[in-house]
C-alpha atoms as an extended CHARMM CRD file, in Angstrom:
* protein
*
       268  EXT
         1         1  MET       CA            115.3690000000      120.5860000000      113.1280000000  PROA      1               0.0000000000
         2         2  TRP       CA            114.2270000000      117.7780000000      115.4280000000  PROA      2               0.0000000000
         3         3  ARG       CA            110.6210000000      118.3500000000      114.4130000000  PROA      3               0.0000000000
         4         4  PHE       CA            111.5300000000      118.0100000000      110.7320000000  PROA      4               0.0000000000
         5         5  THR       CA            113.5160000000      114.8320000000      111.4700000000  PROA      5               0.0000000000
         6         6  GLY       CA            110.6110000000      113.4280000000      113.4110000000  PROA      6               0.0000000000
         7         7  VAL       CA            108.2090000000      114.1110000000      110.5330000000  PROA      7               0.0000000000
         8         8  VAL       CA            110.5580000000      112.3570000000      108.0930000000  PROA      8               0.0000000000
         9         9  ALA       CA            110.8900000000      109.3770000000      110.4170000000  PROA      9               0.0000000000
        10        10  LEU       CA            107.1140000000      109.1180000000      110.7550000000  PROA      10              0.0000000000
        11        11  ALA       CA            106.7660000000      109.3080000000      106.9660000000  PROA      11              0.0000000000
        12        12  ILE       CA            109.2380000000      106.4570000000      106.5100000000  PROA      12              0.0000000000
        13        13  ILE       CA            107.3780000000      104.3470000000      109.0500000000  PROA      13              0.0000000000
        14        14  ALA       CA            104.0920000000      105.1000000000      107.2850000000  PROA      14              0.0000000000
        15        15  ILE       CA            105.5400000000      104.0920000000      103.9150000000  PROA      15              0.0000000000
        16        16  ALA       CA            106.8670000000      100.8270000000      105.3470000000  PROA      16              0.0000000000
        17        17  ALA       CA            103.5070000000      100.1250000000      106.9850000000  PROA      17              0.0000000000
        18        18  ALA       CA            101.6880000000      100.8010000000      103.7170000000  PROA      18              0.0000000000
        19        19  ALA       CA            104.0420000000       98.4620000000      101.8940000000  PROA      19              0.0000000000
        20        20  GLU       CA            103.4390000000       95.7740000000      104.4760000000  PROA      20              0.0000000000
        21        21  ALA       CA             99.6900000000       96.1900000000      104.0580000000  PROA      21              0.0000000000
        22        22  GLN       CA             99.9580000000       96.1110000000      100.2740000000  PROA      22              0.0000000000
        23        23  PHE       CA            102.2030000000       93.0770000000       99.9600000000  PROA      23              0.0000000000
        24        24  GLY       CA            101.0260000000       91.1680000000      103.0430000000  PROA      24              0.0000000000
        25        25  ARG       CA            104.5880000000       90.6330000000      104.2900000000  PROA      25              0.0000000000
        26        26  ARG       CA            107.3580000000       92.4510000000      106.1590000000  PROA      26              0.0000000000
        27        27  PHE       CA            108.7660000000       95.1030000000      103.8270000000  PROA      27              0.0000000000
        28        28  PHE       CA            112.4550000000       94.6760000000      104.5760000000  PROA      28              0.0000000000
        29        29  SER       CA            112.4620000000       91.0280000000      105.6480000000  PROA      29              0.0000000000
        30        30  PRO       CA            109.9800000000       88.8550000000      103.7260000000  PROA      30              0.0000000000
        31        31  PRO       CA            108.7420000000       85.7840000000      105.6070000000  PROA      31              0.0000000000
        32        32  VAL       CA            110.4410000000       82.7630000000      104.0960000000  PROA      32              0.0000000000
        33        33  ALA       CA            109.2190000000       79.1920000000      104.4430000000  PROA      33              0.0000000000
        34        34  THR       CA            109.9880000000       77.0990000000      107.4980000000  PROA      34              0.0000000000
        35        35  GLU       CA            109.8160000000       73.3280000000      107.8960000000  PROA      35              0.0000000000
        36        36  LYS       CA            106.2530000000       73.4570000000      109.2060000000  PROA      36              0.0000000000
        37        37  ASP       CA            105.0180000000       75.1460000000      106.0140000000  PROA      37              0.0000000000
        38        38  PHE       CA            105.6410000000       72.0550000000      103.8800000000  PROA      38              0.0000000000
        39        39  ASP       CA            102.9000000000       69.4270000000      103.9360000000  PROA      39              0.0000000000
        40        40  GLY       CA            103.9350000000       66.9430000000      101.2190000000  PROA      40              0.0000000000
        41        41  ARG       CA            101.8190000000       68.5480000000       98.5090000000  PROA      41              0.0000000000
        42        42  PHE       CA            102.9450000000       70.8940000000       95.7480000000  PROA      42              0.0000000000
        43        43  HSD       CA            104.1730000000       74.3170000000       96.7920000000  PROA      43              0.0000000000
        44        44  TYR       CA            105.1160000000       76.9790000000       94.2830000000  PROA      44              0.0000000000
        45        45  CYS       CA            108.5790000000       77.8170000000       95.6540000000  PROA      45              0.0000000000
        46        46  ARG       CA            109.8690000000       81.2680000000       94.6790000000  PROA      46              0.0000000000
        47        47  LEU       CA            113.5270000000       82.1120000000       95.2080000000  PROA      47              0.0000000000
        48        48  VAL       CA            114.2340000000       85.1880000000       97.3240000000  PROA      48              0.0000000000
        49        49  TYR       CA            117.5620000000       86.8240000000       96.5170000000  PROA      49              0.0000000000
        50        50  ARG       CA            119.4340000000       90.0430000000       97.1560000000  PROA      50              0.0000000000
        51        51  GLY       CA            119.5030000000       92.6220000000       94.3900000000  PROA      51              0.0000000000
        52        52  ALA       CA            122.8150000000       93.5360000000       92.7710000000  PROA      52              0.0000000000
        53        53  MET       CA            123.8720000000       97.1760000000       92.5070000000  PROA      53              0.0000000000
        54        54  ASN       CA            124.6830000000       96.5980000000       88.8340000000  PROA      54              0.0000000000
        55        55  GLY       CA            121.7280000000       94.3040000000       88.1760000000  PROA      55              0.0000000000
        56        56  ASN       CA            118.9080000000       95.0210000000       85.7650000000  PROA      56              0.0000000000
        57        57  GLY       CA            115.4160000000       93.7820000000       85.0560000000  PROA      57              0.0000000000
        58        58  GLY       CA            113.3680000000       93.7040000000       88.2410000000  PROA      58              0.0000000000
        59        59  SER       CA            113.6960000000       91.7890000000       91.5080000000  PROA      59              0.0000000000
        60        60  TRP       CA            112.6740000000       88.5090000000       93.1110000000  PROA      60              0.0000000000
        61        61  ARG       CA            109.2180000000       90.0790000000       93.5800000000  PROA      61              0.0000000000
        62        62  THR       CA            108.6450000000       90.3600000000       89.8180000000  PROA      62              0.0000000000
        63        63  ASP       CA            105.2550000000       88.7500000000       88.9960000000  PROA      63              0.0000000000
        64        64  TYR       CA            104.6990000000       88.0110000000       92.7180000000  PROA      64              0.0000000000
        65        65  PRO       CA            102.3050000000       86.8410000000       94.0970000000  PROA      65              0.0000000000
        66        66  ASN       CA             99.6840000000       86.4560000000       91.3620000000  PROA      66              0.0000000000
        67        67  ALA       CA            101.8720000000       84.3250000000       89.0880000000  PROA      67              0.0000000000
        68        68  ASP       CA            102.4680000000       81.9390000000       91.9820000000  PROA      68              0.0000000000
        69        69  ILE       CA             98.7930000000       81.7910000000       92.9120000000  PROA      69              0.0000000000
        70        70  ASN       CA             97.3680000000       81.5090000000       89.3960000000  PROA      70              0.0000000000
        71        71  MET       CA             99.8190000000       78.8340000000       88.2820000000  PROA      71              0.0000000000
        72        72  SER       CA             99.0950000000       76.7980000000       91.4010000000  PROA      72              0.0000000000
        73        73  ILE       CA             95.3640000000       76.9750000000       90.6880000000  PROA      73              0.0000000000
        74        74  ARG       CA             95.7230000000       76.0180000000       87.0060000000  PROA      74              0.0000000000
        75        75  LEU       CA             98.1200000000       73.2030000000       87.8980000000  PROA      75              0.0000000000
        76        76  SER       CA             95.4970000000       71.7570000000       90.2390000000  PROA      76              0.0000000000
        77        77  GLU       CA             92.8070000000       72.0870000000       87.5510000000  PROA      77              0.0000000000
        78        78  LEU       CA             94.7530000000       70.7390000000       84.5750000000  PROA      78              0.0000000000
        79        79  THR       CA             96.7790000000       67.9550000000       86.2100000000  PROA      79              0.0000000000
        80        80  LYS       CA             96.4400000000       65.4610000000       89.0460000000  PROA      80              0.0000000000
        81        81  VAL       CA             99.1040000000       67.2200000000       91.1110000000  PROA      81              0.0000000000
        82        82  LEU       CA             97.8780000000       67.8000000000       94.6690000000  PROA      82              0.0000000000
        83        83  VAL       CA             98.4580000000       71.4780000000       95.4240000000  PROA      83              0.0000000000
        84        84  SER       CA             98.8650000000       72.6250000000       99.0130000000  PROA      84              0.0000000000
        85        85  ARG       CA             96.2070000000       75.1000000000      100.1320000000  PROA      85              0.0000000000
        86        86  GLU       CA             95.6450000000       77.2940000000      103.1350000000  PROA      86              0.0000000000
        87        87  GLY       CA             92.5070000000       77.1200000000      105.2470000000  PROA      87              0.0000000000
        88        88  GLY       CA             90.5530000000       79.4510000000      102.9610000000  PROA      88              0.0000000000
        89        89  GLY       CA             91.5190000000       77.5360000000       99.8330000000  PROA      89              0.0000000000
        90        90  THR       CA             94.2710000000       79.8780000000       98.6090000000  PROA      90              0.0000000000
        91        91  PRO       CA             97.2880000000       77.9860000000       97.2560000000  PROA      91              0.0000000000
        92        92  ASN       CA            100.0590000000       77.7530000000       99.8220000000  PROA      92              0.0000000000
        93        93  HSD       CA            102.8740000000       79.2590000000       97.7640000000  PROA      93              0.0000000000
        94        94  LEU       CA            106.1920000000       79.7820000000       99.5390000000  PROA      94              0.0000000000
        95        95  LEU       CA            109.3210000000       81.9200000000       99.5270000000  PROA      95              0.0000000000
        96        96  VAL       CA            112.6950000000       80.2150000000       99.8710000000  PROA      96              0.0000000000
        97        97  ARG       CA            116.1510000000       81.7490000000      100.2620000000  PROA      97              0.0000000000
        98        98  ALA       CA            119.1020000000       81.1800000000       97.9750000000  PROA      98              0.0000000000
        99        99  GLY       CA            121.1150000000       80.0730000000      101.0140000000  PROA      99              0.0000000000
       100       100  GLY       CA            118.3390000000       78.4690000000      103.0540000000  PROA      100             0.0000000000
       101       101  ASP       CA            117.8450000000       74.8380000000      104.0560000000  PROA      101             0.0000000000
       102       102  GLU       CA            114.1960000000       75.1550000000      103.0170000000  PROA      102             0.0000000000
       103       103  LEU       CA            115.4130000000       74.8230000000       99.4290000000  PROA      103             0.0000000000
       104       104  PHE       CA            115.6820000000       71.0810000000       99.9370000000  PROA      104             0.0000000000
       105       105  GLN       CA            111.9180000000       70.7880000000      100.4790000000  PROA      105             0.0000000000
       106       106  CYS       CA            111.2490000000       72.0490000000       96.9240000000  PROA      106             0.0000000000
       107       107  PRO       CA            111.7500000000       69.7780000000       93.8990000000  PROA      107             0.0000000000
       108       108  LEU       CA            111.5390000000       72.9240000000       91.7470000000  PROA      108             0.0000000000
       109       109  VAL       CA            112.3960000000       76.5250000000       92.6410000000  PROA      109             0.0000000000
       110       110  ILE       CA            111.3560000000       79.3770000000       90.3340000000  PROA      110             0.0000000000
       111       111  MET       CA            113.4190000000       82.5650000000       90.1080000000  PROA      111             0.0000000000
       112       112  SER       CA            112.1960000000       85.8090000000       88.5430000000  PROA      112             0.0000000000
       113       113  ALA       CA            114.4280000000       88.4370000000       86.9360000000  PROA      113             0.0000000000
       114       114  PRO       CA            117.7990000000       86.6940000000       87.4000000000  PROA      114             0.0000000000
       115       115  GLY       CA            119.5390000000       89.6380000000       85.7600000000  PROA      115             0.0000000000
       116       116  SER       CA            119.0240000000       91.5150000000       89.0280000000  PROA      116             0.0000000000
       117       117  ALA       CA            120.4760000000       88.9350000000       91.4250000000  PROA      117             0.0000000000
       118       118  VAL       CA            123.6880000000       88.7170000000       93.3850000000  PROA      118             0.0000000000
       119       119  ILE       CA            124.7740000000       85.3990000000       94.9300000000  PROA      119             0.0000000000
       120       120  ASP       CA            127.4460000000       85.1900000000       97.6070000000  PROA      120             0.0000000000
       121       121  GLU       CA            129.7800000000       82.2820000000       98.3270000000  PROA      121             0.0000000000
       122       122  MET       CA            127.5850000000       80.7010000000      101.0010000000  PROA      122             0.0000000000
       123       123  GLU       CA            124.4630000000       80.9260000000       98.8360000000  PROA      123             0.0000000000
       124       124  ALA       CA            126.3250000000       79.5010000000       95.8460000000  PROA      124             0.0000000000
       125       125  ALA       CA            127.4710000000       76.4900000000       97.8650000000  PROA      125             0.0000000000
       126       126  LYS       CA            123.9330000000       75.8510000000       99.1550000000  PROA      126             0.0000000000
       127       127  MET       CA            122.4100000000       76.1590000000       95.6860000000  PROA      127             0.0000000000
       128       128  ARG       CA            125.0460000000       73.8400000000       94.2110000000  PROA      128             0.0000000000
       129       129  GLU       CA            124.2850000000       71.2430000000       96.8730000000  PROA      129             0.0000000000
       130       130  TYR       CA            120.5550000000       71.5880000000       96.2080000000  PROA      130             0.0000000000
       131       131  LEU       CA            120.9320000000       71.1540000000       92.4480000000  PROA      131             0.0000000000
       132       132  LEU       CA            123.3280000000       68.2090000000       92.6730000000  PROA      132             0.0000000000
       133       133  LYS       CA            121.0210000000       66.4380000000       95.1300000000  PROA      133             0.0000000000
       134       134  GLY       CA            118.1400000000       66.4990000000       92.6620000000  PROA      134             0.0000000000
       135       135  GLY       CA            116.6630000000       69.9800000000       92.8310000000  PROA      135             0.0000000000
       136       136  MET       CA            115.8340000000       72.0990000000       89.8050000000  PROA      136             0.0000000000
       137       137  LEU       CA            116.0340000000       75.8760000000       89.3380000000  PROA      137             0.0000000000
       138       138  TRP       CA            113.9580000000       77.6310000000       86.6740000000  PROA      138             0.0000000000
       139       139  THR       CA            114.8550000000       81.2440000000       85.8740000000  PROA      139             0.0000000000
       140       140  ASP       CA            112.4210000000       83.3980000000       83.9080000000  PROA      140             0.0000000000
       141       141  ASP       CA            111.8290000000       87.0110000000       82.8300000000  PROA      141             0.0000000000
       142       142  SER       CA            115.3230000000       87.7270000000       81.5340000000  PROA      142             0.0000000000
       143       143  TRP       CA            115.8340000000       90.0190000000       78.5510000000  PROA      143             0.0000000000
       144       144  GLY       CA            118.7510000000       91.0760000000       76.3910000000  PROA      144             0.0000000000
       145       145  SER       CA            122.4960000000       90.6180000000       76.4670000000  PROA      145             0.0000000000
       146       146  TYR       CA            123.2310000000       92.6540000000       79.6050000000  PROA      146             0.0000000000
       147       147  GLN       CA            120.8370000000       90.7260000000       81.8590000000  PROA      147             0.0000000000
       148       148  TRP       CA            122.0720000000       87.4230000000       80.4440000000  PROA      148             0.0000000000
       149       149  ALA       CA            125.7320000000       88.3160000000       81.0130000000  PROA      149             0.0000000000
       150       150  HSD       CA            124.9980000000       89.4400000000       84.5610000000  PROA      150             0.0000000000
       151       151  TRP       CA            123.1650000000       86.2280000000       85.3710000000  PROA      151             0.0000000000
       152       152  MET       CA            125.9500000000       84.1310000000       83.8650000000  PROA      152             0.0000000000
       153       153  ASN       CA            128.4270000000       85.7880000000       86.2130000000  PROA      153             0.0000000000
       154       154  GLU       CA            126.2700000000       84.8450000000       89.2180000000  PROA      154             0.0000000000
       155       155  LEU       CA            125.3010000000       81.3760000000       87.9870000000  PROA      155             0.0000000000
       156       156  ARG       CA            128.9300000000       80.4090000000       87.4230000000  PROA      156             0.0000000000
       157       157  LYS       CA            129.5500000000       80.8980000000       91.1440000000  PROA      157             0.0000000000
       158       158  VAL       CA            127.1270000000       78.0020000000       91.6050000000  PROA      158             0.0000000000
       159       159  LEU       CA            128.0140000000       75.7560000000       88.6590000000  PROA      159             0.0000000000
       160       160  PRO       CA            131.4120000000       76.4430000000       87.0370000000  PROA      160             0.0000000000
       161       161  ALA       CA            131.4110000000       76.6430000000       83.2440000000  PROA      161             0.0000000000
       162       162  ALA       CA            134.1670000000       74.0610000000       82.7690000000  PROA      162             0.0000000000
       163       163  GLU       CA            132.1060000000       71.3490000000       84.4780000000  PROA      163             0.0000000000
       164       164  TYR       CA            128.5660000000       72.3790000000       83.6140000000  PROA      164             0.0000000000
       165       165  PRO       CA            128.0690000000       73.6260000000       80.0400000000  PROA      165             0.0000000000
       166       166  ILE       CA            124.9260000000       75.4270000000       78.9470000000  PROA      166             0.0000000000
       167       167  PHE       CA            122.9620000000       74.1440000000       75.9620000000  PROA      167             0.0000000000
       168       168  ASP       CA            119.8100000000       75.0260000000       74.0590000000  PROA      168             0.0000000000
       169       169  VAL       CA            117.0350000000       72.6010000000       74.9440000000  PROA      169             0.0000000000
       170       170  PRO       CA            115.7820000000       71.0030000000       71.6980000000  PROA      170             0.0000000000
       171       171  LEU       CA            112.0780000000       70.9510000000       70.9680000000  PROA      171             0.0000000000
       172       172  ASP       CA            112.0460000000       67.1390000000       71.0290000000  PROA      172             0.0000000000
       173       173  HSD       CA            113.2050000000       67.1060000000       74.6610000000  PROA      173             0.0000000000
       174       174  ALA       CA            110.9190000000       65.4810000000       77.2520000000  PROA      174             0.0000000000
       175       175  LEU       CA            110.3440000000       68.9120000000       78.8100000000  PROA      175             0.0000000000
       176       176  PHE       CA            108.2940000000       70.0160000000       75.8120000000  PROA      176             0.0000000000
       177       177  LYS       CA            106.0990000000       66.9100000000       75.9790000000  PROA      177             0.0000000000
       178       178  ALA       CA            105.5580000000       66.4010000000       79.7040000000  PROA      178             0.0000000000
       179       179  GLN       CA            101.8120000000       66.9680000000       79.3050000000  PROA      179             0.0000000000
       180       180  PHE       CA            101.2110000000       69.4120000000       76.4720000000  PROA      180             0.0000000000
       181       181  GLU       CA            102.8590000000       69.3590000000       73.0530000000  PROA      181             0.0000000000
       182       182  VAL       CA            104.8410000000       72.5920000000       73.0040000000  PROA      182             0.0000000000
       183       183  THR       CA            106.1210000000       73.0670000000       69.4590000000  PROA      183             0.0000000000
       184       184  GLU       CA            107.7320000000       76.4880000000       69.7350000000  PROA      184             0.0000000000
       185       185  ILE       CA            109.4040000000       78.6880000000       72.3280000000  PROA      185             0.0000000000
       186       186  PRO       CA            106.8830000000       81.3960000000       73.2030000000  PROA      186             0.0000000000
       187       187  GLN       CA            108.0810000000       84.9840000000       73.4620000000  PROA      187             0.0000000000
       188       188  ILE       CA            105.8200000000       86.5170000000       76.0640000000  PROA      188             0.0000000000
       189       189  PRO       CA            106.2410000000       90.2070000000       76.9590000000  PROA      189             0.0000000000
       190       190  ASN       CA            104.9460000000       91.8630000000       80.0800000000  PROA      190             0.0000000000
       191       191  ILE       CA            101.4150000000       93.1180000000       79.6280000000  PROA      191             0.0000000000
       192       192  GLY       CA            102.3160000000       96.8030000000       79.9030000000  PROA      192             0.0000000000
       193       193  PHE       CA            104.8690000000       96.6070000000       77.0950000000  PROA      193             0.0000000000
       194       194  PHE       CA            102.4900000000       94.5790000000       74.9180000000  PROA      194             0.0000000000
       195       195  LEU       CA             99.6490000000       97.0800000000       75.2280000000  PROA      195             0.0000000000
       196       196  ARG       CA            101.8310000000      100.2040000000       74.9300000000  PROA      196             0.0000000000
       197       197  SER       CA            103.7500000000       98.9210000000       71.9170000000  PROA      197             0.0000000000
       198       198  GLY       CA            100.7180000000       97.8990000000       69.9010000000  PROA      198             0.0000000000
       199       199  GLY       CA            101.3970000000       94.1840000000       70.1890000000  PROA      199             0.0000000000
       200       200  ARG       CA            105.1720000000       93.8250000000       69.9490000000  PROA      200             0.0000000000
       201       201  THR       CA            106.7790000000       91.0150000000       71.9350000000  PROA      201             0.0000000000
       202       202  SER       CA            110.5270000000       91.7980000000       72.1050000000  PROA      202             0.0000000000
       203       203  GLU       CA            110.9500000000       94.0570000000       75.1200000000  PROA      203             0.0000000000
       204       204  GLN       CA            114.4690000000       95.1580000000       74.1550000000  PROA      204             0.0000000000
       205       205  GLY       CA            114.0880000000       95.3030000000       70.3990000000  PROA      205             0.0000000000
       206       206  ALA       CA            116.8110000000       93.6200000000       68.3570000000  PROA      206             0.0000000000
       207       207  ASP       CA            118.7430000000       92.7330000000       71.5270000000  PROA      207             0.0000000000
       208       208  SER       CA            115.9870000000       90.3720000000       72.6840000000  PROA      208             0.0000000000
       209       209  ALA       CA            114.4250000000       89.3680000000       69.3760000000  PROA      209             0.0000000000
       210       210  THR       CA            114.8490000000       85.6040000000       69.7880000000  PROA      210             0.0000000000
       211       211  PRO       CA            113.5100000000       83.6850000000       72.8300000000  PROA      211             0.0000000000
       212       212  TYR       CA            115.6170000000       80.8420000000       74.1810000000  PROA      212             0.0000000000
       213       213  VAL       CA            115.1580000000       77.8430000000       76.4420000000  PROA      213             0.0000000000
       214       214  ARG       CA            118.5970000000       76.9600000000       77.7920000000  PROA      214             0.0000000000
       215       215  ALA       CA            119.6690000000       74.5280000000       80.4480000000  PROA      215             0.0000000000
       216       216  ILE       CA            122.3990000000       72.8610000000       82.4630000000  PROA      216             0.0000000000
       217       217  ALA       CA            122.1360000000       69.1040000000       83.0110000000  PROA      217             0.0000000000
       218       218  ASP       CA            123.7420000000       66.7810000000       85.5280000000  PROA      218             0.0000000000
       219       219  ARG       CA            125.8080000000       63.7550000000       84.5330000000  PROA      219             0.0000000000
       220       220  SER       CA            122.6910000000       61.6510000000       83.9880000000  PROA      220             0.0000000000
       221       221  GLY       CA            121.1480000000       64.2240000000       81.6600000000  PROA      221             0.0000000000
       222       222  ARG       CA            118.5710000000       65.5660000000       84.1440000000  PROA      222             0.0000000000
       223       223  LEU       CA            117.9720000000       69.2960000000       83.7910000000  PROA      223             0.0000000000
       224       224  MET       CA            119.2340000000       71.0300000000       86.9210000000  PROA      224             0.0000000000
       225       225  VAL       CA            118.8860000000       74.6100000000       85.6810000000  PROA      225             0.0000000000
       226       226  LEU       CA            116.2330000000       75.6970000000       83.1810000000  PROA      226             0.0000000000
       227       227  MET       CA            116.4880000000       79.2370000000       81.7980000000  PROA      227             0.0000000000
       228       228  THR       CA            113.8270000000       80.9500000000       79.6920000000  PROA      228             0.0000000000
       229       229  HSD       CA            115.4800000000       84.0390000000       78.1930000000  PROA      229             0.0000000000
       230       230  ASN       CA            113.9950000000       86.8970000000       76.1480000000  PROA      230             0.0000000000
       231       231  THR       CA            110.5600000000       85.9600000000       77.4160000000  PROA      231             0.0000000000
       232       232  ASP       CA            108.4050000000       86.4150000000       80.5300000000  PROA      232             0.0000000000
       233       233  ILE       CA            106.4560000000       83.1870000000       80.8840000000  PROA      233             0.0000000000
       234       234  GLN       CA            105.1900000000       84.1160000000       84.3440000000  PROA      234             0.0000000000
       235       235  ASP       CA            103.3970000000       87.2340000000       83.1090000000  PROA      235             0.0000000000
       236       236  ALA       CA            101.0810000000       84.9680000000       81.1120000000  PROA      236             0.0000000000
       237       237  TRP       CA             99.9680000000       83.5550000000       84.4660000000  PROA      237             0.0000000000
       238       238  GLU       CA            100.0520000000       86.7150000000       86.5670000000  PROA      238             0.0000000000
       239       239  ARG       CA             98.0320000000       88.8130000000       84.1090000000  PROA      239             0.0000000000
       240       240  GLU       CA             95.6390000000       86.1680000000       82.8120000000  PROA      240             0.0000000000
       241       241  GLY       CA             92.4980000000       88.0820000000       83.7790000000  PROA      241             0.0000000000
       242       242  GLU       CA             93.5020000000       91.6540000000       82.9590000000  PROA      242             0.0000000000
       243       243  ASP       CA             93.0840000000       91.9620000000       79.1870000000  PROA      243             0.0000000000
       244       244  PRO       CA             91.3920000000       89.5510000000       76.7480000000  PROA      244             0.0000000000
       245       245  SER       CA             93.8110000000       90.2430000000       73.8970000000  PROA      245             0.0000000000
       246       246  TYR       CA             96.7860000000       89.5220000000       76.1400000000  PROA      246             0.0000000000
       247       247  PHE       CA             95.1720000000       86.3740000000       77.5340000000  PROA      247             0.0000000000
       248       248  TYR       CA             94.3690000000       84.8240000000       74.1600000000  PROA      248             0.0000000000
       249       249  ALA       CA             97.7700000000       85.7330000000       72.7160000000  PROA      249             0.0000000000
       250       250  PHE       CA             99.8780000000       84.3880000000       75.5700000000  PROA      250             0.0000000000
       251       251  SER       CA             98.2190000000       82.6980000000       78.5590000000  PROA      251             0.0000000000
       252       252  PRO       CA             97.3960000000       79.2910000000       76.9820000000  PROA      252             0.0000000000
       253       253  ARG       CA            100.9590000000       78.9620000000       75.6610000000  PROA      253             0.0000000000
       254       254  GLY       CA            102.4350000000       80.2660000000       78.9050000000  PROA      254             0.0000000000
       255       255  TYR       CA            100.5020000000       77.7620000000       80.9720000000  PROA      255             0.0000000000
       256       256  ALA       CA            101.3410000000       74.8950000000       78.6160000000  PROA      256             0.0000000000
       257       257  PHE       CA            105.0650000000       75.5640000000       78.9070000000  PROA      257             0.0000000000
       258       258  GLY       CA            104.8790000000       76.2640000000       82.6420000000  PROA      258             0.0000000000
       259       259  ILE       CA            102.9400000000       73.1250000000       83.5050000000  PROA      259             0.0000000000
       260       260  ASN       CA            105.3420000000       71.0590000000       81.4150000000  PROA      260             0.0000000000
       261       261  ALA       CA            108.3080000000       72.5910000000       83.2460000000  PROA      261             0.0000000000
       262       262  ILE       CA            106.7720000000       71.9430000000       86.6450000000  PROA      262             0.0000000000
       263       263  LEU       CA            105.8490000000       68.3540000000       85.8140000000  PROA      263             0.0000000000
       264       264  TYR       CA            109.3670000000       67.7590000000       84.5220000000  PROA      264             0.0000000000
       265       265  GLY       CA            110.8120000000       69.1660000000       87.7470000000  PROA      265             0.0000000000
       266       266  LEU       CA            108.5310000000       66.9810000000       89.8710000000  PROA      266             0.0000000000
       267       267  THR       CA            109.2710000000       63.7480000000       87.9960000000  PROA      267             0.0000000000
       268       268  HSD       CA            112.9970000000       63.9480000000       87.1910000000  PROA      268             0.0000000000
């Protein structure tokens, strides 16, 4: 029996080691940003959160790290934003915790797959403080009514509905004109669904047929929370080089919206 147990233990260790090698980070405890990681230039800040048992749609790792890297590169090429880079030239993208003080170093924090998240009381208080002090949270890659309802339950721990209503961001809002003229809300599916389905864009059929850009603003009208629902904007960045048909259909529009969102977050 002990030999079998030992073999299983070694297998688990090997799997964890392989995961660490694959992802370049500790498997169970990802390395989050510390004060010394911030250098005054732009960092793509990705929110790390715990997964909910009843969540759906992915995890904080969804689209990581290529979306973070590719967007940082395109932002440096298409704008005058100074992007932080490591010694070898790779963009210095960072992970920040929902309840961490490092949040306050990021004008904008991007969250993938919010329909999978759970936020506790301490994290909610920290996120509320961050947002009310001028920070902005952008959630993306959220599909269908179940994921939306789940995220609303978690978000309302941070910003109660009675005080902070959600609204659809109109196309004449400054967000859609920050640099590029974005005239429609792009519905961008993940590349696997797009190729398997023969070009369809609604990942959950009729339940996710219409893409939305929704938001919560502070008392001055500044967007504190930006939510792109029934679309996966980040996949247009992550998968830009994998398939020409996918790139031409989605990446230019995905980058246009994404750069606008980032510029809005940096300037408001």
